[in-house]
N, C-alpha and C positions, 0 to 999 in steps of 0.2 A: 503494499499500500504506500510505503514511503516514496518508492521510485515513481509510482504513478502520480503522486501529489507533486513530486519534484519536477517531473516532466510537465505537468499541468501549469506550474508556477512559471517555469521558464518560457513555455509557449505563450502564456498570458502576457507576460512583460514584453517579449520581442515582437509580438503581433500588434502591439498598441501603437497608436499614432504619436503618443508622447515619446515612446522610446525611439521611434524612427527619426523624429525631428531632433531629439536630443543627441542621438548617436551621430547623426550626420554633422550636426554643429561641432560636437567634441572631436570627431575625426578630422574634420577640416582644420580646426585649431591645433590639434596635436601635430598634424603633418606640417602646418604653417610654422609652428614653433621650431621644429627640427630644421626646416628649410631656412627660416630667417636666422636661427642660431648658427647654422653652418656658414651662411653668408656673412653674418657678423664676425665670426671667428677669422674667416679668410680675409675680410677687409682689415681687421685689427692686426692680423699677421703681416699683411702688406705694409700697413702704416708702421709697424714695429721695425720691419726689416729696412724700410726707407729711412726711418729715424736713425737706425744704427749706422747706415751707410753715410747719411748726412753728417753724423757726428765724426766719422773718420775723415770725410772730405774737408771738414772744417780745420783739420790739422795740416792740410797741404802747405807746404812751403815754411812751416815753423821749424826753427833750428834749435829750440830749447824746450825740454820737457816741462819746465816750469810755466810756460806760456800757453799751454794748451787749455781749451775749454772742453773738458771731458764730461760726458753724461753717461749714466747707466739707466737702463730701461727695464720696466716690468713686462716680461713677455706675455702675450695672451695665452690663456689655457683653454683647451677645447671645451671643457664642461662649464667654463664661465659663461659661455654664450647661451647655454641651456638653462643654467641657474645663475642668475646675475649676482645675487647677494650684494656684497658691497664693492665688487670688482670695478664697476663703472664710476664709482664715487670717489675713490682715492686717487692720489696723484700717481702718475705712471713713469715719471722720470726724475732723476736726482742729479743735480750738478755736483760733480765729485771733485773734492779737494782733499789734500793730505791731512788737513786739520779742520776743526770747527764742526758745528752742528749741521747735520744733513736734513734737507727738507724736500719733500716730494712735490712735484708740480704737475699741472695739466691732466686733469681727470678726463675721462672720455666725453663727458657732457660739456667740458669746455670747448673741445674741438668739434663735436658732433652733437649739437643740442637736440637734433631730431630723436636720438635715442632716449633722451629724458622724457619726451612726449609719449613714446611707446615702450617705456622701460618694463612694462609688466608682461609683455608677451614672452613668457618662458614657462618652464615646467612648474614652477612655483605657482604661477597664475592659473595654469590649466587645472592643477590638482586642488590648490587652496580654494579657488573661486568656482570654476566651471564644474568640476566633477562633484564636489561637495553639494552644490545646488542641484546638479543633476540627480543625485541620490534622494534629495528632499523632494523634488518634483515628482519623481517616480514612485516613491514609497510612503508619502505622507498619509496615504489612505490604504496602506497595505492590510490593516486589520479591520478598522471601523468602516472602511469603504465597502468591503465585502459584506459587512453586516447591513449597511444601508441598501445594497443591491439584493440582499436576500441569499447570496450564494454561500455565505458562512453557515447558515442553518441547514442548507441543503448539503453542504460537505459533511457536516457532522451527523446527518441522518444515516450515514454509512458508519462502518466500524472503524472510525478514525480517532485516535488518541490525540489529545491536545499537544503533547510533546511531539508526536510525529508532524502535526500541522505546523507548529511554530518553527521546527528545525527545517522543514521542507521550505517554508516561507523564506528563512534567512539564507539557507544554501542556495536555493533556486534563484533568489534575487541577486545574490553575489555572482553566481555563475552567469546569469543572463546579461548582466551589465558589464562585468570586468572582462570576461573572455572575449566578447566582440571587440572591446576597446584595445586589447592586446594586439590587434591586427594593425591598426595605424601606428601603434608604438613600435612594432616590429619593422614596419616600413621605414619609420623615422630612424631606427637603428641602422638600416641598410643605406639610407640617404647620406649618412655621416661620411663613411669611407668613399662612397661614390662621388661626393663633392669634394674630396681631397682633405677632409679633416683628419689629422693623424691621431689615432687613439691607441694609447698603450693599454696593456693589460690592467693596470691600476685604474685607468679612465673607464674601461668597460665594466669592471666590477663595481666601481663607484656609481656608474650610471644605473646598473641593475639595482644597487642599493637605493638610489633615488626613486626608481620605479616601484620597488617593493615597499618603501616607506609611504609612497603616494597611494598604493593599493590599501595599505594598512590604514592610512588616514581616511580614505574613501569609505572603508568598512565601518569606521566609527560613525559616520553620518548614516550608514545604512542601518546599523543596529540602533542607533538613536532614533531614527525615523520609525522603525517598527516598535520600539518601546513607547514613543509618544502616541503612535496610532493605537496601541493596545491600551493606553491610559486615558483616552479621550473617547467620548460617545459619537462625536460627529467629526467627519473628515475636514470640514471647514475649520474647526477648532484646531485640530492637530496641525493643519497646514499653517495657521497663524502662529501657533506655539513654535513650530520648527523654524519658520521664518524669522522669528525674534531671536531664537537661539543661534541660527546661522549668522545673523547680523552681529550679534554680541560676540560670537566666537571668532569670525573672520575679520571684523572691522573694529568693533569697539574695544574689546579687551586688549589686544596687542598694542593699540595706541594709548589706551588709558594707562596701561602699565608703565610706559615711558613717561607720561605726564606725572603720575603719582611718584615714581622713583626720582624724577627731577625735582619735586617738591621736597622730598624727604632727605635727599642727599645733595649737599651743595658742592658743585664742581667749579673751581676757578675758571674763568673765561680765558680764551686764548689771548686776548688783549691784555689781561692782567698778567699773564705769564710772560708775554713779550715785553711788558713794561719793566718787570723785575729783571729780565735778562739784559735789556738795554741799559737800565741803571747800573747794573754790575759791570757791563762792558765798558761804560764810560769810566768807572772807577779803575778797572784794570788797564785801560788805555793810558790813563794818567800815570799809573805806576810804570808802564812800558816806556813812556816818554822820558820819565825821570831816569830810568835805567840806561837809556840810550846815552845820556850825558856822561856816563862812566866808561864809555868805550875808549880804550887806548891801544893803538896798534903796536905790535912788537916790532915791526919793521916798515919801512916805507915802500918796499918792493911790491907788495900785493895787498894794499889796504883794503880794496873793495872785497877781495876774497874773505879777508879776516872779518870785515864788517858783516858780510852775509852770514858767515858762520856764527858770529856773535848774535846777530838778529834771529838766526834759526834756534839758538839756544833760548833766547828770550821768548820767541814766539812759542816754542815748545812748552816752556814753563807756563806761559800765559794760556795756551790752549788747554793744558792740564787743569789749570784753575777754572777757566771758563767751562770746560766740559764737566767738571765735577759739579760746579754750581748749577749749570743747565740740567744735568742729570738729576740733581736733587729736586729742583722745582718741577721738572717734567715727571719725576717719579711721584711726587706729591699729588700732582694733578692726575697721573695715571692711576694712583691708588684710589683716589676719590671716584675716578671714572669707572674703575673696576668694581667698586662697591655699588655704584649706581646701576651699572650694567647688570651685575649679579642680581640685585633686587628687581630690576625691570624684567629680567628673563625669567626669574622665578615666578613673579606675579603673572607673566604672560602665559606660563605654561598651564594656567587654568584653561586656556584655549588649546584644543588639539591643533589648530592651524598654526600657532606659534611653534609647537613641538615639531610639526612637520617642516616649517620653514628652517629651523635650526638643524634638523637632520639633513635636509637637502643641500643646504649651503656648506655643511661640514663635509658631506661626500663630494661636493663640487670643488672644495678648496676655496670657496668665496665667502667664508664666514668672517666674523670681526677679527679673527686671527691673521687674516691675510695681510692687513697693513702692518701689523706687528712683525710678522715673519719677513716681509719685504725690507722693513727698516733695519731689522737686526742683521739680515744678510748684507745690506748695504753698509752697515757699520763694519762688519768683518771685511768686506772688500776695501773699505777706506784704509785699513791698516796695510793691506797688501799694496794698494796704490801708493801709499806714503813711502813704503819700503822701496818700491820700484823707483819713485822719483829721487830718493836719497841715493840709490845706487847709480842712477844716471847722472845727477847734477850735484849731488853732495847735500842737497836740502830739499824740503818739500814746500808745497804752497798751502795757502789758507790760513796762515798764522797772522798775517797783517803785512806790514811794510817789507819790501824786497827790492833790491837793486841788482840789475843785470848789466854787466859791463861787456861791451864788444870791443875787441882788439882790432885796431886799424890794420887793414891789409891781410887779415886772416880770414880765409873763406871757411864757413861753417857748413856742414852737411845737413840737409833736412832730416828731421826724425822719421822714423818708420813706424807708423801707427799700429802695424801688425804686432809689434813687440809688446804693446800694452797688455797687461793681464786681463783676461776676459772675465766679465761678470756673468755667472750662470746662476740664475734663480732656481732654487730647488723647491718644488711644490711639496705640500705635506704628504707624508707616506701613507699607504693604504691602511696600515695599523693605526696610525694616529687619527685618520678620518673615521674609522670604525669606533675607536674608543671615544671620540667626541660625539658620535651619533648615538651610542648605546643608551645613555640615560633617557633621551627623548624617545627612542624606540620603545623602551620599557614603558613610558607614559602612554603611548599610543595602544600598546597591548593591554594595559590596565583599563583604559577607556573602553576598549572593545569588549573586555571581560565584563566590566560593570554594566554596560548597556545591554549586553546580551543576557546577563543574568537577571537584571531587573525587568527586562522585556519578557523574558521567559516566565518569570514569577507573575508579572502582571497579566499575561495572557491566561495563565492557569486560573486566575480569578475573574477573567473577562466574562461579561454577560453575553451569551450567545443569542439571546432572544431578540 
């Protein structure tokens, strides 16, 4: 009897006009997401490669490694085009000097504002908004709708247990909706390599993790819809309740959590931090000027070389002080930010939509850790770059005042930019992505279990008359 009821449930859903329209819309959006995502990645890759080449061309004719304007760039990642996260909002290039604080510039929206207008066309949007609403529209009357039509009493005139009925309803609904949607998703998977998007094994596994978490998130709204339908007498009431819950879950709670955490945890503004840094920099610059008055050459043969070495020592000492102070104020602000972020994320996890967003951005490598990872790797590269400059010229740049003396009649050879140490950004490992996603995956499992359990219990007490 369970198989008969399961088959009936599947046929009932896929033969409805609501399913046909919803499936068509979702399929088009899924395919469009993969197509636009692949195109976006290819465009970003071309821009990245052009920027790297332009950076090298800008060094043509330069004869001193201290005179170069060297930048490092955040390369585009394949999954970032499918799950944007914060990848388009952070700076993508850093002016590199051997000393001083590093700052990222030029987010994607600075160069291509059109992406800001259509920023939500990604897998997060498809699952968070479209498919969750799809579940609500198809299943808001899963139980009480059949009662209103009289088919519920007719079904139970046969030897059908309530357990069999509710289980066939849940399994049948899930199978009828999810399995057909795997078709456009599979086509989207095929589109990526066909369009030239390079996918590593880590990318493929991460993408499967995103789809799995999306299915898990969808099933939350499926079990929720059946629970609400079994808890209300009229389908119009269950639709209204589900719509309110959907709006609160997808729109209100994630944004309210940010506003609440912003009120409860005070974070110094960027302007306040920069003001502190500027004040300290002026103080240190005064000390540097005073120290310059103590310069005394040991001989008159190579005064400029001795002066540059003297200034390099002063600049190194100054940079250590400035770096220490900047690190301190940055860490103070970062600690406050981390406390605020932690509170906001914990509050937002009341919504399964927030948990899914955190899972998908973790798998895609576009979570809030992206900016931190990029900056840390840039700082590590700065040390390599400083050592390279010292090896080539005896000193590095970025500390402040520097004099370069050209000897008359001496021809200097242009530098070879290919000698520069290469900056290679390392995306998070698969293990770190999974570990980051696990807590929120657990939350979605808990939501599914709770809504399934309460829906099951509610239906056992449901009035079939």
